[in-house]
SERO-4910 file (N, C-alpha, C, O; in steps of 0.05 Angstrom, whole numbers):
BEGIN
 pado doro    nc1    nc2    nc3   cac1   cac2   cac3    cc1    cc2    cc3    oc1    oc2    oc3
  Ile    A    344   3755   -447    324   3773   -456    295   3756   -453    274   3768   -448
  Arg    A    296   3731   -456    273   3715   -454    263   3713   -424    240   3715   -417
  Ser    A    281   3709   -409    275   3711   -380    269   3736   -370    252   3739   -352
  Phe    A    282   3757   -381    276   3786   -373    249   3791   -381    234   3802   -365
  Gly    A    241   3783   -407    216   3789   -418    195   3774   -404    173   3784   -402
  Ser    A    201   3750   -395    181   3734   -379    176   3749   -354    153   3751   -344
  Glu    A    198   3762   -342    194   3776   -317    178   3801   -323    162   3809   -306
  Leu    A    181   3813   -345    166   3838   -349    137   3832   -359    120   3849   -360
  Arg    A    133   3808   -365    105   3800   -376     85   3804   -354     89   3795   -331
  Pro    A     64   3815   -360     43   3820   -340     31   3794   -329     30   3774   -343
  Pro    A     20   3794   -303     11   3769   -292    -12   3760   -307    -28   3776   -316
  Arg    A    -17   3732   -311    -37   3720   -326    -62   3720   -307    -60   3715   -283
  Lys    A    -85   3725   -318   -111   3723   -307   -121   3696   -309   -134   3691   -330
  Ile    A   -116   3678   -290   -124   3651   -294   -142   3644   -269   -144   3620   -263
  Ser    A   -153   3663   -255   -167   3657   -234   -191   3638   -240   -196   3617   -227
  Ser    A   -206   3646   -260   -231   3631   -267   -222   3603   -280   -235   3583   -278
  Thr    A   -199   3605   -294   -191   3580   -305   -181   3562   -287   -182   3537   -292
  Lys    A   -168   3571   -264   -161   3553   -244   -183   3539   -228   -181   3517   -219
  Thr    A   -206   3555   -225   -226   3545   -211   -240   3524   -230   -247   3503   -220
  Thr    A   -243   3527   -255   -253   3507   -270   -239   3481   -273   -251   3459   -273
  Phe    A   -208   3485   -275   -193   3462   -273   -193   3447   -249   -191   3422   -248
  Ser    A   -195   3463   -227   -196   3451   -199   -220   3432   -195   -219   3410   -185
  Thr    A   -244   3444   -206   -267   3429   -204   -266   3404   -220   -274   3383   -211
  Met    A   -255   3405   -244   -250   3381   -261   -234   3362   -247   -240   3338   -246
  Leu    A   -211   3373   -236   -193   3355   -221   -204   3341   -199   -199   3317   -195
  Arg    A   -219   3355   -184   -233   3340   -159   -253   3319   -168   -256   3298   -155
  Ala    A   -267   3325   -192   -286   3305   -201   -271   3279   -212   -279   3257   -207
  Ala    A   -248   3284   -227   -233   3262   -236   -220   3247   -211   -221   3222   -209
  Thr    A   -209   3262   -195   -197   3248   -171   -217   3233   -153   -210   3212   -142
  Ser    A   -239   3243   -151   -261   3229   -139   -268   3201   -152   -269   3180   -139
  Thr    A   -273   3204   -179   -278   3180   -194   -256   3159   -191   -260   3136   -185
  Val    A   -232   3168   -195   -208   3147   -192   -210   3135   -165   -209   3111   -161
  Ala    A   -214   3153   -145   -209   3141   -116   -233   3123   -112   -231   3103    -98
  Lys    A   -256   3129   -124   -279   3109   -121   -275   3082   -135   -282   3060   -125
  Arg    A   -262   3083   -159   -255   3059   -172   -232   3044   -159   -231   3019   -160
  Ala    A   -214   3056   -147   -192   3045   -135   -203   3031   -109   -194   3009   -103
  Ile    A   -221   3042    -95   -231   3032    -69   -246   3008    -75   -244   2987    -61
  Ala    A   -264   3010    -97   -281   2989   -107   -265   2965   -114   -272   2943   -107
  Ser    A   -243   2969   -128   -226   2944   -136   -212   2933   -115   -208   2908   -115
  Ser    A   -203   2949    -95   -187   2941    -74   -204   2925    -52   -194   2908    -37
  Ser    A   -230   2932    -51   -246   2922    -31   -257   2891    -39   -272   2878    -25
  Arg    A   -247   2883    -60   -257   2856    -70   -246   2835    -52   -259   2815    -47
  Gly    A   -221   2840    -43   -209   2818    -25   -212   2827      5   -201   2813     22
  Ala    A   -226   2848     11   -229   2856     39   -254   2840     53   -272   2830     40
  Pro    A   -252   2839     78   -275   2826     92   -299   2840     85   -298   2863     78
  Lys    A   -322   2825     88   -349   2833     84   -357   2854    102   -373   2871     94
  Cys    A   -347   2855    126   -358   2875    145   -344   2901    139   -353   2920    151
  Val    A   -323   2906    123   -311   2930    116   -313   2938     89   -304   2959     81
  Ala    A   -326   2920     73   -330   2926     45   -352   2946     41   -373   2944     53
  Pro    A   -345   2969     23   -365   2988     20   -389   2977      5   -388   2958    -10
  Arg    A   -411   2991      9   -435   2982     -6   -445   3008    -21   -446   3031    -11
  Ala    A   -452   3002    -46   -465   3023    -63   -494   3029    -54   -510   3011    -52
  Met    A   -500   3053    -48   -527   3062    -39   -536   3084    -57   -520   3102    -65
  Ala    A   -560   3081    -62   -575   3100    -79   -586   3122    -62   -598   3118    -41
  Phe    A   -581   3146    -72   -593   3170    -56   -608   3189    -74   -598   3197    -95
  His    A   -631   3196    -66   -644   3215    -84   -654   3239    -66   -668   3237    -46
  Ala    A   -643   3261    -78   -651   3287    -60   -678   3296    -71   -690   3312    -57
  Ser    A   -688   3289    -92   -717   3297   -100   -734   3273   -105   -725   3250   -107
  Pro    A   -760   3278   -106   -778   3257   -111   -771   3243   -140   -765   3255   -161
  Arg    A   -773   3215   -137   -770   3202   -161   -790   3206   -181   -814   3208   -175
  Arg    A   -779   3208   -208   -800   3210   -228   -811   3181   -237   -800   3160   -231
  Glu    A   -833   3182   -251   -847   3158   -259   -826   3139   -276   -823   3115   -272
  Glu    A   -813   3153   -294   -795   3141   -312   -769   3129   -297   -756   3110   -306
  Glu    A   -763   3141   -274   -742   3132   -258   -751   3110   -239   -735   3093   -231
  Ala    A   -775   3110   -233   -786   3087   -215   -789   3061   -231   -788   3039   -220
  Lys    A   -793   3063   -259   -793   3039   -273   -769   3023   -271   -747   3034   -269
  Glu    A   -774   2995   -271   -749   2977   -268   -738   2978   -293   -751   2975   -313
  Thr    A   -710   2981   -293   -696   2978   -317   -675   2958   -316   -668   2952   -293
  Ala    A   -664   2947   -336   -645   2927   -335   -619   2938   -332   -612   2956   -347
  Pro    A   -604   2928   -311   -577   2938   -305   -559   2938   -330   -561   2920   -348
  Val    A   -542   2958   -330   -524   2962   -353   -500   2947   -346   -490   2952   -324
  Glu    A   -488   2928   -360   -465   2914   -353   -440   2931   -358   -435   2942   -380
  Ser    A   -425   2933   -335   -400   2950   -338   -377   2934   -348   -374   2911   -340
  Lys    A   -360   2945   -363   -336   2929   -373   -314   2928   -350   -296   2911   -350
  Gly    A   -316   2948   -331   -297   2948   -310   -270   2961   -320   -268   2971   -342
  Gly    A   -250   2960   -302   -225   2972   -312   -225   3002   -305   -240   3011   -288
  Leu    A   -208   3016   -319   -203   3045   -316   -226   3060   -329   -229   3059   -353
  Phe    A   -242   3073   -314   -267   3088   -324   -285   3074   -343   -295   3084   -363
  Gly    A   -288   3048   -334   -307   3033   -350   -297   3023   -375   -312   3008   -389
  Thr    A   -272   3028   -384   -260   3021   -411   -252   2992   -415   -250   2982   -437
  Gly    A   -249   2980   -392   -238   2951   -391   -209   2950   -391   -197   2928   -393
  Leu    A   -195   2973   -389   -168   2974   -385   -160   2969   -353   -178   2973   -336
  Ser    A   -136   2961   -347   -128   2955   -322   -128   2981   -307   -123   3002   -317
  Glu    A   -134   2978   -278   -134   3003   -262   -105   3012   -259   -101   3034   -250
  Trp    A    -83   2995   -267    -56   3005   -264    -48   3028   -283    -29   3043   -280
  Phe    A    -66   3030   -304    -62   3052   -324    -67   3080   -310    -58   3101   -320
  Ala    A    -82   3080   -289    -88   3104   -273    -64   3118   -263    -63   3143   -262
  Leu    A    -41   3101   -255    -16   3110   -246     -1   3130   -264      5   3153   -257
  Pro    A      3   3120   -289     18   3138   -310      1   3161   -317     11   3183   -318
  Val    A    -25   3157   -321    -44   3178   -327    -43   3199   -306    -42   3222   -313
  Gly    A    -43   3191   -281    -44   3210   -261    -16   3225   -257    -16   3248   -248
  Met    A      4   3212   -263     32   3226   -262     34   3245   -284     45   3266   -282
  Ala    A     22   3237   -309     25   3256   -330      6   3281   -327     13   3303   -337
  Ala    A    -18   3277   -313    -34   3300   -308    -26   3314   -284    -33   3337   -282
  Ala    A    -12   3303   -265     -1   3318   -243     20   3337   -253     22   3357   -238
  Val    A     35   3336   -274     56   3355   -277     44   3381   -287     52   3401   -276
  Pro    A     25   3383   -307     14   3409   -315     -4   3424   -293     -5   3448   -289
  Ile    A    -18   3402   -277    -34   3414   -257    -17   3428   -234    -26   3448   -222
  Ile    A      3   3417   -228     21   3430   -208     35   3454   -221     39   3475   -209
  Lys    A     42   3450   -246     60   3470   -258     43   3498   -261     52   3520   -256
  Phe    A     19   3493   -269      0   3517   -274    -15   3524   -249    -35   3538   -251
  Asp    A     -7   3515   -225    -20   3521   -201    -51   3514   -203    -67   3530   -193
  Trp    A    -58   3493   -216    -84   3488   -215    -95   3476   -189   -118   3479   -181
  Tyr    A    -77   3463   -178    -80   3450   -152    -55   3456   -134    -33   3448   -141
  Val    A    -60   3472   -112    -38   3484    -96    -34   3461    -73    -52   3454    -59
  Ile    A     -8   3451    -71      0   3433    -51      6   3448    -26     25   3464    -27
  Asn    A     -8   3445     -3     -2   3460     20     -8   3439     43    -12   3415     39
  Glu    A     -8   3451     69     -9   3434     92    -32   3415     92    -30   3393    103
  Glu    A    -56   3424     81    -80   3409     79    -74   3383     62    -81   3360     70
  Thr    A    -60   3387     41    -53   3365     22    -33   3345     37    -36   3321     34
  Gln    A    -16   3354     51      2   3338     67    -14   3321     88    -11   3296     90
  Leu    A    -31   3336    103    -49   3321    124    -67   3300    113    -72   3278    124
  Ala    A    -78   3308     88    -93   3287     77    -77   3261     69    -86   3239     73
  Ala    A    -53   3266     57    -34   3245     48    -28   3228     72    -30   3203     71
  Val    A    -20   3241     93    -15   3227    120    -36   3209    128    -33   3185    135
  Phe    A    -59   3221    127    -85   3205    136    -91   3182    115    -96   3160    124
  Val    A    -89   3187     90    -92   3165     70    -70   3143     75    -75   3119     75
  Cys    A    -48   3153     80    -26   3132     88    -34   3117    113    -32   3092    113
  Phe    A    -43   3131    132    -51   3118    157    -74   3095    150    -72   3071    157
  Cys    A    -92   3106    138   -118   3089    130   -107   3064    116   -113   3041    124
  Val    A    -90   3069     97    -80   3045     78    -66   3026     97    -70   3002     96
  Ala    A    -48   3038    114    -32   3020    129    -45   3004    151    -38   2982    157
  Leu    A    -65   3017    162    -84   3005    181    -99   2983    169   -101   2961    180
  Tyr    A   -111   2989    144   -127   2970    131   -111   2946    122   -120   2923    125
  Ser    A    -88   2950    112    -70   2927    100    -58   2911    124    -58   2886    122
  Gln    A    -48   2924    145    -34   2910    163    -52   2898    189    -47   2877    201
  Ala    A    -73   2917    196    -89   2908    218   -116   2903    212   -131   2897    230
  Gly    A   -125   2905    187   -152   2899    180   -161   2874    188   -183   2874    200
  Asp    A   -149   2852    184   -156   2824    190   -160   2824    220   -182   2816    228
  Ala    A   -142   2831    237   -140   2831    265   -166   2847    277   -180   2838    295
  Ile    A   -169   2871    264   -194   2884    272   -221   2870    266   -239   2870    282
  Tyr    A   -222   2859    241   -243   2843    232   -247   2820    252   -268   2816    264
  Lys    A   -225   2805    255   -228   2779    275   -239   2788    302   -257   2775    314
  Ser    A   -227   2811    313   -236   2820    337   -266   2827    339   -281   2819    357
  Leu    A   -275   2842    320   -303   2850    319   -320   2827    314   -342   2824    324
  Asp    A   -308   2807    297   -326   2782    292   -326   2765    318   -347   2755    326
  Glu    A   -305   2763    329   -305   2748    355   -324   2759    377   -337   2744    392
  Lys    A   -326   2785    377   -343   2797    395   -373   2794    387   -391   2791    404
  Ala    A   -377   2795    361   -402   2790    351   -412   2762    355   -435   2757    361
  Gln    A   -393   2744    351   -402   2715    357   -406   2711    385   -426   2697    392
  Thr    A   -391   2721    404   -394   2722    434   -424   2732    437   -441   2719    449
  Leu    A   -429   2755    427   -457   2769    435   -478   2748    421   -498   2743    434
  Leu    A   -473   2738    399   -495   2719    388   -495   2694    404   -517   2683    407
  Lys    A   -474   2683    414   -477   2659    430   -490   2668    457   -508   2653    466
  Glu    A   -485   2688    470   -498   2696    492   -532   2702    488   -550   2695    504
  His    A   -535   2714    464   -562   2718    458   -575   2694    453   -598   2692    462
  Asn    A   -563   2671    439   -576   2647    435   -581   2630    459   -601   2616    461
  Glu    A   -560   2632    481   -565   2621    506   -590   2631    521   -606   2616    531
  Ala    A   -591   2658    521   -612   2670    534   -638   2663    522   -658   2659    535
  Glu    A   -638   2660    495   -662   2651    481   -671   2622    487   -694   2616    490
  Asp    A   -649   2606    489   -654   2577    499   -667   2577    526   -686   2562    531
  Lys    A   -656   2592    543   -667   2592    569   -697   2601    570   -713   2590    584
  Val    A   -702   2620    556   -730   2632    554   -747   2610    540   -771   2606    547
  Ile    A   -737   2596    520   -751   2577    506   -757   2550    524   -777   2536    521
  Glu    A   -736   2546    543   -741   2524    557   -760   2530    583   -773   2513    594
  Ala    A   -761   2556    591   -778   2565    610   -806   2565    599   -825   2557    612
  Leu    A   -809   2574    574   -836   2572    561   -848   2544    556   -872   2539    555
  Thr    A   -827   2526    551   -837   2500    545   -845   2486    571   -865   2471    570
  Gln    A   -830   2491    595   -840   2482    618   -865   2496    627   -881   2482    640
  Lys    A   -871   2520    621   -896   2532    627   -917   2517    613   -939   2512    624
  Leu    A   -913   2510    587   -932   2499    568   -937   2471    577   -960   2462    575
  Asp    A   -919   2457    586   -922   2429    597   -940   2432    623   -959   2416    627
  Tyr    A   -933   2452    640   -950   2454    664   -982   2461    656  -1000   2451    668
  Leu    A   -985   2479    636  -1010   2485    630  -1025   2462    617  -1049   2458    621
  Lys    A  -1010   2446    601  -1022   2420    589  -1030   2401    609  -1051   2389    606
  Ala    A  -1012   2398    631  -1021   2382    653  -1044   2393    669  -1060   2376    678
  Asp    A  -1048   2418    673  -1069   2429    687  -1095   2428    669  -1118   2434    677
  Ser    A  -1091   2422    645  -1116   2423    629  -1137   2398    636  -1161   2400    631
  Gly    A  -1126   2379    648  -1142   2356    658  -1151   2360    686  -1159   2341    698
  Met    A  -1150   2384    697  -1154   2387    727  -1185   2385    731  -1192   2376    753
  Val    A  -1203   2392    712  -1230   2389    714  -1238   2358    717  -1252   2349    734
  Glu    A  -1228   2345    699  -1234   2314    701  -1221   2302    725  -1233   2283    735
  Asp    A  -1200   2311    736  -1187   2300    761  -1207   2306    785  -1211   2290    802
  Phe    A  -1218   2330    784  -1232   2339    809  -1259   2323    807  -1271   2315    827
  Gln    A  -1269   2319    781  -1293   2303    779  -1290   2274    788  -1308   2262    800
  Ala    A  -1266   2262    781  -1262   2235    792  -1259   2236    821  -1269   2218    834
  Ile    A  -1247   2256    833  -1245   2256    862  -1271   2258    875  -1276   2245    895
  Asn    A  -1288   2273    864  -1316   2276    875  -1332   2249    872  -1347   2242    889
  Gln    A  -1328   2236    849  -1341   2211    847  -1330   2190    867  -1345   2173    877
  Ile    A  -1305   2191    872  -1293   2172    893  -1303   2180    922  -1307   2162    938
  Arg    A  -1306   2208    927  -1313   2217    951  -1344   2209    954  -1351   2201    977
  Glu    A  -1360   2211    937  -1388   2200    939  -1393   2172    944  -1410   2164    961
  Lys    A  -1375   2154    927  -1374   2128    933  -1364   2120    962  -1376   2102    974
  Ala    A  -1343   2134    973  -1335   2130    997  -1356   2137   1019  -1357   2123   1039
  Tyr    A  -1372   2159   1015  -1392   2165   1034  -1415   2145   1032  -1427   2140   1052
  Ala    A  -1421   2136   1009  -1441   2115   1007  -1434   2089   1021  -1452   2077   1033
  Asp    A  -1407   2080   1019  -1397   2057   1035  -1396   2062   1062  -1401   2043   1078
  Leu    A  -1390   2086   1071  -1390   2093   1101  -1420   2091   1112  -1425   2080   1133
  Asn    A  -1436   2100   1096  -1464   2099   1105  -1475   2073   1108  -1489   2066   1126
  Ala    A  -1466   2056   1086  -1477   2027   1089  -1461   2012   1113  -1472   1996   1128
  Ala    A  -1435   2020   1116  -1424   2009   1139  -1434   2020   1165  -1433   2006   1186
  Gly    A  -1443   2043   1164  -1456   2055   1192  -1478   2042   1199  -1484   2041   1222
  Lys    A  -1493   2030   1180  -1519   2015   1189  -1511   1989   1201  -1525   1979   1219
  Ile    A  -1489   1977   1191  -1483   1949   1203  -1466   1952   1228  -1466   1934   1245
  Lys    A  -1449   1974   1230  -1429   1976   1253  -1442   1976   1281  -1432   1963   1299
  Pro    A  -1465   1990   1285  -1477   1988   1310  -1485   1960   1318  -1482   1953   1341
  Gln    A  -1495   1944   1298  -1503   1916   1304  -1481   1902   1312  -1482   1888   1332
  His    A  -1459   1904   1296  -1433   1888   1304  -1424   1897   1330  -1418   1880   1347
  Asp    A  -1423   1923   1336  -1413   1932   1365  -1431   1920   1386  -1421   1912   1407
  Phe    A  -1458   1920   1381  -1476   1909   1399  -1472   1878   1404  -1473   1869   1427
  Lys    A  -1468   1864   1383  -1459   1836   1385  -1436   1832   1403  -1436   1816   1422
  Val    A  -1416   1848   1396  -1389   1845   1411  -1393   1853   1440  -1380   1840   1457
  Gln    A  -1409   1872   1447  -1414   1878   1474  -1429   1857   1489  -1422   1848   1511
  Val    A  -1452   1848   1475  -1464   1823   1487  -1446   1798   1492  -1447   1784   1512
  Glu    A  -1430   1794   1472  -1412   1771   1477  -1393   1777   1499  -1387   1760   1516
  Arg    A  -1383   1800   1501  -1367   1809   1524  -1379   1804   1552  -1366   1794   1570
  Cys    A  -1406   1812   1554  -1419   1806   1577  -1422   1778   1585  -1417   1771   1608
  Leu    A  -1431   1761   1564  -1437   1733   1569  -1407   1719   1576  -1406   1701   1592
  Ser    A  -1386   1727   1565  -1360   1717   1573  -1352   1724   1600  -1337   1709   1613
  Met    A  -1362   1748   1609  -1356   1755   1637  -1371   1737   1656  -1362   1727   1676
  Val    A  -1397   1734   1647  -1415   1718   1667  -1406   1689   1666  -1409   1676   1686
  Ala    A  -1395   1677   1643  -1384   1650   1643  -1358   1649   1660  -1354   1629   1675
  Gln    A  -1342   1669   1659  -1318   1668   1674  -1324   1670   1705  -1312   1656   1722
  Glu    A  -1343   1688   1711  -1353   1689   1738  -1365   1665   1751  -1359   1658   1774
  Glu    A  -1382   1651   1735  -1394   1627   1743  -1373   1605   1746  -1373   1590   1766
  Ala    A  -1355   1603   1727  -1332   1584   1730  -1317   1588   1755  -1310   1569   1769
  Ser    A  -1311   1617   1762  -1296   1623   1783  -1310   1611   1811  -1298   1598   1828
  Val    A  -1336   1619   1810  -1352   1615   1834  -1355   1583   1838  -1355   1573   1861
  Thr    A  -1358   1569   1815  -1361   1540   1817  -1336   1530   1829  -1337   1512   1847
  Glu    A  -1313   1540   1820  -1289   1529   1828  -1284   1532   1856  -1273   1515   1871
  Lys    A  -1294   1558   1864  -1287   1564   1894  -1307   1549   1911  -1299   1542   1933
  Thr    A  -1329   1544   1903  -1351   1525   1918  -1339   1496   1919  -1338   1483   1940
  Lys    A  -1330   1486   1897  -1317   1459   1898  -1297   1457   1916  -1296   1437   1931
  Ile    A  -1278   1477   1918  -1255   1476   1935  -1265   1476   1967  -1259   1460   1984
  Ala    A  -1281   1495   1970  -1295   1497   1997  -1307   1470   2005  -1301   1459   2027
  Leu    A  -1323   1460   1989  -1339   1433   1994  -1319   1412   1999  -1321   1396   2019
  Met    A  -1296   1411   1981  -1277   1387   1987  -1262   1392   2013  -1255   1373   2026
  Glu    A  -1256   1418   2021  -1242   1422   2046  -1262   1417   2068  -1253   1405   2087
  Glu    A  -1287   1424   2069  -1304   1418   2087  -1308   1387   2091  -1305   1377   2113
  Ala    A  -1314   1372   2068  -1318   1345   2067  -1292   1329   2081  -1294   1312   2099
  Thr    A  -1269   1339   2069  -1245   1326   2082  -1240   1330   2110  -1230   1312   2124
  Ala    A  -1248   1353   2120  -1245   1358   2150  -1268   1341   2163  -1261   1329   2184
  Ala    A  -1294   1338   2155  -1313   1326   2167  -1307   1294   2167  -1308   1281   2188
  Val    A  -1299   1283   2144  -1292   1254   2144  -1268   1247   2161  -1268   1226   2175
  Thr    A  -1249   1264   2162  -1224   1260   2178  -1231   1261   2206  -1221   1245   2222
  Glu    A  -1249   1280   2214  -1258   1278   2244  -1275   1255   2250  -1273   1244   2272
  Gln    A  -1293   1246   2231  -1310   1223   2235  -1292   1197   2241  -1296   1184   2261
  Phe    A  -1272   1190   2223  -1254   1169   2225  -1236   1171   2248  -1228   1150   2259
  Ser    A  -1229   1193   2256  -1211   1196   2279  -1226   1192   2306  -1213   1184   2326
  Ser    A  -1251   1196   2307  -1266   1193   2331  -1278   1165   2334  -1285   1159   2357
  Thr    A  -1282   1147   2314  -1297   1123   2311  -1274   1102   2306  -1262   1102   2285
  Lys    A  -1269   1083   2327  -1251   1060   2322  -1260   1041   2302  -1243   1029   2288
  Ala    A  -1286   1036   2301  -1298   1015   2282  -1293   1027   2252  -1288   1011   2234
  Leu    A  -1295   1053   2247  -1289   1063   2221  -1259   1061   2214  -1251   1055   2192
  Lys    A  -1244   1067   2236  -1213   1062   2231  -1207   1034   2223  -1191   1029   2204
  Lys    A  -1220   1014   2238  -1214    984   2230  -1224    977   2203  -1211    962   2188
  Ala    A  -1249    987   2197  -1258    982   2171  -1241    994   2148  -1237    980   2128
  Ala    A  -1230   1018   2151  -1215   1031   2131  -1186   1018   2128  -1174   1020   2107
  Leu    A  -1176   1006   2150  -1151    994   2152  -1154    966   2137  -1136    959   2121
  Asp    A  -1174    951   2142  -1181    924   2128  -1182    931   2098  -1169    918   2082
  Ser    A  -1198    950   2091  -1205    956   2062  -1178    964   2049  -1174    959   2025
  Ala    A  -1160    976   2061  -1135    983   2049  -1117    958   2047  -1105    953   2026
  Ile    A  -1115    941   2069  -1099    915   2066  -1109    899   2045  -1093    889   2030
  Ala    A  -1137    895   2042  -1148    878   2020  -1142    889   1994  -1137    874   1975
  Thr    A  -1142    915   1992  -1136    925   1965  -1107    923   1958  -1100    921   1935
  Ile    A  -1089    923   1979  -1061    920   1974  -1058    890   1966  -1045    884   1946
  Lys    A  -1071    872   1981  -1066    844   1977  -1080    836   1948  -1070    818   1935
  Gly    A  -1101    847   1940  -1115    842   1916  -1138    825   1924  -1151    815   1905
  Thr    A  -1145    820   1948  -1167    804   1955  -1194    819   1957  -1214    808   1964
  Ala    A  -1192    843   1952  -1218    860   1952  -1236    854   1933  -1228    848   1911
  Thr    A  -1264    855   1939  -1286    846   1921  -1303    869   1918  -1303    889   1933
  Asp    A  -1318    867   1899  -1339    890   1892  -1359    894   1913  -1371    915   1916
  Ala    A  -1363    871   1931  -1386    874   1951  -1375    889   1976  -1390    901   1992
  Ser    A  -1347    889   1978  -1337    903   2002  -1331    930   1993  -1312    934   1978
  Ala    A  -1347    951   2004  -1344    977   1995  -1322    992   2012  -1316    984   2035
  Asp    A  -1311   1013   2001  -1289   1030   2013  -1305   1049   2034  -1322   1066   2027
  Pro    A  -1299   1044   2059  -1310   1061   2079  -1305   1091   2075  -1323   1107   2081
  Val    A  -1284   1100   2066  -1275   1125   2063  -1292   1138   2043  -1305   1159   2047
  Gln    A  -1292   1125   2020  -1310   1133   1995  -1337   1136   2004  -1350   1156   1998
  Ala    A  -1348   1116   2020  -1376   1117   2027  -1380   1141   2046  -1401   1154   2043
  Ala    A  -1362   1148   2064  -1364   1169   2079  -1366   1195   2065  -1383   1212   2071
  Phe    A  -1348   1199   2045  -1351   1223   2027  -1377   1226   2013  -1388   1248   2012
  Val    A  -1388   1202   2000  -1413   1203   1986  -1435   1210   2004  -1452   1225   1996
  Lys    A  -1435   1198   2030  -1453   1206   2049  -1455   1237   2055  -1476   1249   2054
  Phe    A  -1430   1248   2060  -1428   1277   2066  -1439   1293   2043  -1454   1312   2048
  Phe    A  -1431   1287   2017  -1443   1305   1994  -1472   1301   1992  -1486   1320   1985
  Lys    A  -1484   1278   1997  -1512   1274   1999  -1527   1289   2018  -1548   1302   2012
  Glu    A  -1517   1289   2041  -1530   1303   2063  -1525   1332   2058  -1543   1347   2065
  Lys    A  -1504   1342   2048  -1499   1371   2040  -1519   1382   2020  -1529   1405   2021
  Ala    A  -1524   1362   1998  -1543   1370   1976  -1571   1371   1986  -1586   1389   1979
  Ala    A  -1578   1352   2004  -1605   1352   2015  -1608   1377   2033  -1630   1389   2034
  Ala    A  -1588   1386   2048  -1588   1409   2063  -1593   1432   2048  -1609   1449   2055
  Ala    A  -1579   1435   2026  -1581   1458   2007  -1609   1463   1993  -1618   1485   1989
  Glu    A  -1621   1437   1987  -1645   1438   1976  -1668   1446   1998  -1689   1459   1991
  Ala    A  -1663   1438   2021  -1680   1444   2041  -1678   1474   2054  -1697   1484   2067
  Ser    A  -1655   1486   2049  -1650   1513   2058  -1661   1531   2038  -1661   1525   2014
  Lys    A  -1673   1557   2049  -1687   1578   2034  -1667   1601   2035  -1675   1621   2025
  Asp    A  -1644   1601   2045  -1626   1624   2049  -1612   1628   2023  -1593   1614   2017
  Asp    A  -1620   1649   2006  -1607   1655   1983  -1592   1681   1984  -1589   1695   1963
  Ser    A  -1580   1688   2009  -1565   1712   2011  -1540   1712   1996  -1532   1732   1984
  Glu    A  -1527   1689   1997  -1502   1685   1983  -1505   1688   1952  -1489   1702   1939
  Glu    A  -1526   1676   1941  -1531   1679   1912  -1536   1710   1904  -1528   1720   1883
  Ile    A  -1550   1723   1921  -1559   1750   1917  -1534   1770   1917  -1531   1790   1903
  Ala    A  -1518   1761   1936  -1491   1779   1938  -1475   1773   1913  -1464   1792   1902
  Gln    A  -1471   1750   1905  -1455   1742   1881  -1466   1756   1856  -1452   1767   1839
  Arg    A  -1496   1755   1855  -1508   1771   1832  -1502   1799   1834  -1494   1810   1814
  Glu    A  -1505   1811   1855  -1501   1840   1855  -1471   1849   1848  -1465   1868   1834
  Ala    A  -1454   1831   1859  -1425   1837   1853  -1420   1835   1823  -1405   1850   1811
  Met    A  -1434   1813   1810  -1430   1808   1781  -1442   1833   1766  -1431   1843   1747
  Ile    A  -1465   1841   1775  -1479   1865   1762  -1463   1889   1763  -1461   1902   1743
  Ala    A  -1451   1896   1784  -1434   1920   1791  -1408   1917   1773  -1400   1938   1762
  Lys    A  -1397   1894   1769  -1374   1890   1753  -1381   1896   1724  -1366   1911   1712
  Met    A  -1403   1885   1713  -1409   1888   1685  -1417   1916   1679  -1412   1926   1657
  Asn    A  -1430   1931   1700  -1438   1959   1694  -1414   1972   1691  -1411   1989   1674
  Ala    A  -1393   1967   1709  -1367   1984   1707  -1355   1982   1680  -1347   2001   1668
  Val    A  -1354   1956   1672  -1342   1950   1642  -1359   1966   1622  -1349   1980   1605
  Ala    A  -1385   1964   1624  -1403   1978   1603  -1397   2008   1605  -1394   2020   1584
  Lys    A  -1394   2019   1627  -1390   2048   1628  -1360   2057   1617  -1356   2077   1604
  Asn    A  -1344   2040   1624  -1316   2047   1616  -1313   2044   1583  -1302   2062   1570
  Glu    A  -1324   2023   1573  -1322   2017   1546  -1345   2028   1528  -1344   2023   1504
  Gly    A  -1363   2042   1538  -1384   2054   1523  -1405   2037   1511  -1413   2040   1488
  Phe    A  -1415   2017   1528  -1436   1997   1516  -1463   2013   1512  -1469   2034   1523
  Phe    A  -1476   2000   1495  -1504   2011   1487  -1524   2007   1510  -1546   2019   1510
  Phe    A  -1516   1991   1531  -1537   1983   1550  -1522   1982   1576  -1497   1984   1577
  Glu    A  -1538   1978   1599  -1530   1974   1624  -1551   1957   1640  -1574   1952   1631
  Phe    A  -1542   1948   1662  -1558   1929   1678  -1572   1942   1701  -1560   1959   1714
  Asp    A  -1596   1934   1706  -1609   1946   1730  -1602   1928   1755  -1587   1909   1752
  Ala    A  -1615   1934   1778  -1609   1917   1802  -1620   1888   1798  -1611   1870   1812
  Ser    A  -1639   1885   1781  -1648   1855   1778  -1633   1840   1759  -1637   1816   1756
  Gly    A  -1613   1855   1744  -1599   1840   1724  -1608   1844   1698  -1596   1832   1680
  Gln    A  -1631   1859   1692  -1642   1861   1664  -1626   1884   1649  -1621   1905   1660
  Pro    A  -1620   1878   1624  -1603   1901   1610  -1626   1921   1599  -1649   1914   1592
  Lys    A  -1615   1946   1600  -1632   1968   1591  -1613   1985   1570  -1590   1992   1575
  Met    A  -1626   1992   1546  -1612   2008   1525  -1608   2036   1537  -1623   2046   1553
  Lys    A  -1588   2047   1528  -1582   2075   1533  -1583   2094   1512  -1584   2118   1516
  Val    A  -1583   2083   1488  -1586   2101   1463  -1611   2089   1446  -1618   2100   1425
***
């Protein structure tokens, strides 16, 4: 009869009640989930730990803007200080009437959410460290590359700074160069005054040396010619005269025997001396200077050729007098 009566009992109107309990359940579930996630994230890596963020949908009031001392939370279940594990029996005790009275309908969405939560928990617990290490390694690699790039930029900027510091003394360097250039020009001008005189002295010495060499050459040639002529003349004289032959032979024998005296003169020597005296007297008496003129003209032509080739400051005229060209 109880069951039959329950079947004949009219349906309960709990639509509004279900809505109210559903809202309360969602709020409680959200609070419990937040507490559980906050407690479980204590041992998680910093990169995946949730952060509490304040959000204001409306402008802050003056009393809210004032700094207030933070309220110390006791922690635990709903801030009571109890262990979070008490949420398990409380949840089980609350789940029985909630499901019994259809305050929360378990359907395919609930199953999908449960599977997704299981996946998230499994991924976090099993692969959380690996994912963190992978992301951290990538972050370290990026940081290292960024630091290397910054080091290169800093090195380039340092080199540029050194170059600019080195160029800061460019004005002083150019001033020193100009001073050295002015001093060099002054030294060159001073040397330019002396150099022509030195060059003229060298040119005159060159001409005097040429004259001395030519005179020595002419003198040597004249001596050789005179000796040849004297030898020929004395040889012919002794060959044609028997008395001279006899005197030369006696003088040679006496010299060999050692009986020669200072009074007895050598006829050959006397003949040579006589020939040179006669030649000198003939040269003094002669007025023919054609040979000297020819020698002087040859010497002037030779010196003018050297002066032209070597760029002398002077040249010689027909009389042998030097004339300046500059």
